[in-house]
N, C-alpha and C positions, 0 to 999 in steps of 0.2 A: 406878493405871490406872483408866480409866473403866470402869464396869460396862455391859455391853451393854444396849441398849434391850430391852423385853420381846419377845424373838423368838419366844415361843410364842403370841402374840396374833394373831388373824385380821387385826386392823387393820394391824399392823406388816407382816405377810407381804404384804398387799394393797399397802401403800404402797411397800415394797421392789420389788415387781414393777412398780408404776407408775413408779418412777424409771427401771428398765430400759427399759420401754415407751416412755417419753419420750425417752431417749437414742437408742433405735432409730428413733423418728419423726424426731428431730433429723437423723440421717443420711439417712433416707428422703426428707426434704424438702430435702436438700442444703444444710442449715444448717452441717453439719460433715461431715468424711469420717473414716473409720477411728475411732480412739479419741481424736481431738482433740476439744476442748470437755469439758464435764462437767456433771452435773445433780445437784441436791440437793433435799431436802424437809425442812422443819422437823419435828422429832420429839422428844419427851420431854426438853425442855430442851437439845437439841442438834440434830443433823441427821443424815439418812441421805444419803450421797454415794456416787457412782460411784467405784471403785477406779482407781489409776493403771495405765496400760499394759495393761488387759485389753479386748480386742475386745467391744463391746457384745453381739454375738450369742452370746458365750460366757458371758455372766453369768447366774448363778442368784440368787434373792432373798438367800440367805446371803452372797453375795459383796459386796452393798452394804454400805458400811462406816458404823457409827455413830460420829460424832464429838461429844463432848460440848462444852459451851459453852466450855470453856478450851482447846479444840483437841486434847484426848487421844483417840485412837481405842479402840475396844473391844478388850479384851484377846484375842489370838488372831485378830484380824480382818486382812484384806488391808490393805495400805498404801493410805490414801485418796488421791484425786486431789491432785496437788501444788498445785492452786489452792484448797484447803480454806480457807486464811486469808481469801480475800476472799469466799467464801461465807458465813462466820460474820459477817464485817464488814457484808456486805449485809443479813443478818437484823437486826444491831443498827441499821443505818441505816433499815430498812424494817420496823417492827413489824408492818405489815399483810401482809408476804410470808409465804407458806407454802411457796414454792418458788422456786428460782434455776435458770435455764438459762444457760450460757455456751457460746457457739459462735464458729466461725470462718467465718462466712458472707461470700461473695465480696465483695459491694458495701459491706458494713459494714467489711470489712478495708481495701478500697481507700481509703475516707475516712479510716479510722483511721491508715492509713499515710501519708497526706497531711496528717495532724494537723488534720483538718477535723470539727467538730461538725455536726449537721444542724439548721439554723436553721428558722424558721417559714415555709418556702416553700409549705407546704400545711397546711391546718387539721388533717389527721390527725396531724401531729407531736404533737399534744396527747395522743395516746394514752399517751404516756410520762409525762404528769402536768404538763407545763409548756409553755413557748414555744420549747423547743429540746430536742434529745436531745444532751446534752453529751459532751465527750470527756474521759475520765479521763487524767491525766498518765501517761507511761510509767515503768514500773519492771520490773525483771526478774520473769518469771513465777514465781509461788509465794512471792514475797517478802512480808515485813511491809509494806514500803513501797507495793507495788501495792495491798495490802488497804486501807491508808490512803487512797490515792487514789481507789479504788472507792468507799469509804465517803463520801468528799466529794462524788463526783459523784452518788451515789444519795440524798443527804439529802433532796432534794425532786423527785427523779425515780424512775420505775419502771424505766427502762432507760438505759444509756449505751454510747457506744463506748469502746474501750480503745486508746490510742495504740499503734500498730505491733503490734497484737494481735488484736482481735476486738470482740465485743459481749457484754453481759450484760443479761439481763432478768428481772425479779421479778414474781410473781403470787400471787394468793391460793391457787391450786392449780397443780399441775404443767401442766395443760392451759392454764391462763391464761398462765403464764410462756412456755410454748413458742409460744403464739399471738402473744404480744407480740414474741418474738424474730423471728418470721416477718414481723410488720408492720414492725418496725425495718429488716429486710433490704429489704422492698419499698420503704420510704421512702427508704433509702440508694441503691437502684437508680434511683428517680424523681429524686432530687435530682442524681445524676450526670448523668442525661439532661437534666435542666432546665439545668445549667451548660453542657452541650454546645450547647443551643439558644440560650442568651443568659444575660444577668445575671438570676438569680432576683429577683422582686418579693416581698418578704417582707411577711407579715402583721404588723400592729402588736400590741403588748401588750395593748390594750384588746380587740381583736378575739379574740386567742387566749384571754383570760380569759372572754370570752363563750362560746367553743367548750368550754372545760373545764367551765364551768357547765352547758351543755347535755349534755355527755357524762355528768355526774353523774346525769341522770335519763333517759339514752337507754335504749331497749330495754324488755324486760319487767321491770318492777320487782315485788318481793315485795309481796303484799297485806298489809294490816293484820289 
């Protein structure tokens, strides 16, 4: 069995609480409802992830589950989210990711159930790292097959839709991952509205490459 991560350290206690706070914020922002969706953060060669079937408002830091890199939960821990396989796969696919948010947001689900990705109808699609927000192929929730599909979709993207399921977003921090999930949901809503108005006019690959380059230096950059 895996050894628990260092539960007596203030850093881990803080991160466990941040996982809970992010899950609560996910519901508060109506990106998911109840205990649907899940949240994780990279930690000590594995991850800390929300447990399965426990209302987020009832969680305490010790309830958040440490799962090591081979998928083994800490001895005596609650059962982790059934989606833990694709969280680990997301970290493998995205070495830059420190956190993963998976949610069942309304408009992302609508597109995912229609088996549609989000193309470059707006330059902000580049927030996910490319010229679209891809659609991961469907597989049963919690399955290794779904994890493989997620890994493929996230190889060169920070977010994707999940066919007949929802969306997943990665970030350097929990705050970043949650913010990206909210952006994906907003883009999904805008894309649906655009399709109602007419045929979306897509931006070309060259323009999206320019946008991605500009994003790399956008905002307040750290000083040398």
